[in-house]
Backbone as CSV, one residue per row, in Angstrom:
resi,resn,N_x,N_y,N_z,CA_x,CA_y,CA_z,C_x,C_y,C_z
1,UNK,0.850,-1.173,0.000,0.000,0.000,0.000,0.899,1.241,0.000
2,UNK,0.565,2.204,-0.852,1.357,3.415,-0.975,0.916,4.438,0.076
3,UNK,1.877,5.143,0.632,1.546,6.207,1.585,1.640,7.551,0.867
4,UNK,0.819,8.476,1.291,0.747,9.785,0.655,1.154,10.859,1.658
5,UNK,1.914,11.827,1.162,2.383,12.910,2.022,1.359,14.048,2.114
6,UNK,0.555,14.238,1.051,-0.422,15.328,1.037,-1.770,14.814,0.543
7,UNK,-2.796,15.597,0.827,-4.126,15.232,0.353,-4.244,15.407,-1.164
8,UNK,-3.431,16.304,-1.760,-3.442,16.470,-3.210,-2.986,15.185,-3.902
9,UNK,-1.937,14.571,-3.375,-1.455,13.301,-3.932,-2.508,12.214,-3.782
10,UNK,-3.156,12.173,-2.643,-4.211,11.180,-2.404,-5.364,11.380,-3.382
11,UNK,-5.758,12.628,-3.612,-6.832,12.918,-4.550,-6.486,12.518,-5.967
12,UNK,-5.240,12.773,-6.372,-4.811,12.378,-7.720,-4.828,10.857,-7.875
13,UNK,-4.428,10.129,-6.842,-4.405,8.671,-6.890,-5.817,8.099,-7.041
14,UNK,-6.816,8.761,-6.428,-8.193,8.302,-6.534,-8.933,8.930,-7.712
15,UNK,-8.265,9.824,-8.444,-8.877,10.444,-9.612,-9.877,11.534,-9.275
16,UNK,-9.703,12.194,-8.144,-10.614,13.256,-7.740,-10.049,14.612,-8.157
17,UNK,-10.921,15.477,-8.656,-10.502,16.817,-9.048,-10.878,17.798,-7.945
18,UNK,-10.140,18.891,-7.882,-10.413,19.917,-6.894,-11.684,20.666,-7.286
19,UNK,-12.564,20.893,-6.328,-13.808,21.594,-6.602,-13.561,23.085,-6.749
20,UNK,-14.205,23.663,-7.731,-14.130,25.104,-7.916,-15.327,25.729,-7.216
21,UNK,-15.072,26.666,-6.315,-16.145,27.321,-5.575,-16.614,28.542,-6.331
22,UNK,-17.926,28.691,-6.444,-18.493,29.885,-7.038,-18.706,30.906,-5.933
23,UNK,-18.311,32.117,-6.208,-18.523,33.167,-5.226,-19.882,33.794,-5.487
24,UNK,-20.774,33.682,-4.535,-22.103,34.240,-4.709,-22.048,35.756,-4.571
25,UNK,-22.905,36.464,-5.292,-22.871,37.927,-5.199,-23.413,38.415,-3.859
26,UNK,-22.749,39.395,-3.293,-23.227,40.014,-2.062,-24.255,41.069,-2.449
27,UNK,-25.375,41.080,-1.781,-26.418,42.049,-2.058,-26.481,43.074,-0.935
28,UNK,-26.718,44.325,-1.319,-26.799,45.424,-0.371,-28.103,45.325,0.412
29,UNK,-28.025,45.520,1.714,-29.228,45.443,2.546,-30.028,46.737,2.505
30,UNK,-29.402,47.836,2.040,-30.119,49.104,1.945,-30.912,49.216,0.644
31,UNK,-30.232,48.942,-0.503,-30.890,49.159,-1.791,-31.188,47.870,-2.548
32,UNK,-30.584,46.738,-2.164,-30.850,45.460,-2.820,-29.984,45.190,-4.030
33,UNK,-29.083,46.109,-4.378,-28.209,45.924,-5.535,-27.010,45.060,-5.203
34,UNK,-26.287,44.648,-6.255,-25.094,43.835,-6.070,-23.940,44.718,-5.630
35,UNK,-23.140,44.209,-4.702,-22.038,44.994,-4.140,-20.726,44.661,-4.842
36,UNK,-19.820,45.644,-4.905,-18.513,45.527,-5.533,-17.493,45.056,-4.498
37,UNK,-16.680,44.036,-4.872,-15.655,43.499,-3.979,-14.341,44.214,-4.236
38,UNK,-13.728,44.756,-3.198,-12.408,45.382,-3.301,-11.384,44.244,-3.294
39,UNK,-10.578,44.109,-4.366,-9.654,42.968,-4.479,-8.692,42.846,-3.297
40,UNK,-8.433,41.610,-2.895,-7.497,41.218,-1.841,-7.848,41.802,-0.477
41,UNK,-9.120,42.076,-0.241,-9.573,42.555,1.064,-10.842,41.808,1.435
42,UNK,-11.401,42.146,2.577,-12.671,41.577,2.996,-13.767,42.643,2.977
43,UNK,-13.636,43.617,2.067,-14.556,44.745,2.005,-15.414,44.675,0.749
44,UNK,-16.721,44.902,0.907,-17.655,45.012,-0.206,-18.291,46.397,-0.146
45,UNK,-18.333,47.090,-1.301,-18.903,48.425,-1.378,-20.111,48.427,-2.306
46,UNK,-21.110,49.234,-1.959,-22.279,49.391,-2.804,-22.144,50.710,-3.548
47,UNK,-22.137,50.638,-4.882,-22.021,51.833,-5.704,-23.295,52.064,-6.506
48,UNK,-24.381,51.443,-6.103,-25.649,51.584,-6.812,-26.344,52.876,-6.401
49,UNK,-27.237,53.341,-7.267,-27.981,54.564,-6.974,-29.377,54.227,-6.487
50,UNK,-29.830,54.960,-5.486,-31.175,54.809,-4.951,-31.720,56.219,-4.721
51,UNK,-32.842,56.516,-5.321,-33.481,57.837,-5.231,-32.541,58.949,-5.695
52,UNK,-31.731,58.683,-6.739,-30.833,59.687,-7.291,-29.540,59.883,-6.538
53,UNK,-29.308,59.123,-5.465,-28.080,59.242,-4.672,-27.333,57.913,-4.707
54,UNK,-26.019,57.973,-4.570,-25.209,56.756,-4.472,-25.416,56.173,-3.077
55,UNK,-25.665,54.868,-3.010,-25.972,54.211,-1.732,-24.794,54.316,-0.748
56,UNK,-23.593,53.861,-1.139,-22.403,53.989,-0.302,-22.328,53.038,0.886
57,UNK,-23.171,52.010,0.923,-23.156,51.050,2.029,-21.896,50.190,1.951
58,UNK,-21.293,49.850,3.119,-20.081,49.032,3.188,-20.336,47.805,4.066
59,UNK,-19.713,46.671,3.669,-19.815,45.441,4.441,-18.418,44.868,4.599
60,UNK,-18.064,44.468,5.809,-16.801,43.810,6.101,-17.110,42.345,6.398
61,UNK,-16.506,41.432,5.634,-16.740,40.000,5.824,-15.711,39.425,6.788
62,UNK,-15.929,38.188,7.193,-15.059,37.546,8.175,-13.706,37.165,7.588
63,UNK,-13.655,36.878,6.271,-12.379,36.478,5.696,-12.173,37.123,4.336
64,UNK,-10.918,37.293,3.945,-10.576,37.906,2.660,-10.716,36.858,1.565
65,UNK,-11.083,37.301,0.377,-11.253,36.409,-0.785,-10.089,36.547,-1.716
């Protein structure tokens, strides 16, 4: 029986591929629009307009993407 040093090697031996996770869109709780993700941070900004004004709502998530 072969021993494996990592889970990647074990997955390759069993023919399993790594799952690709889809990032679901964050929705603004004020206006309901989709929020913009600031790259390499855990910050989402809302740049949608509501009643002629920019919403400007911000959300900080638990982990960076």
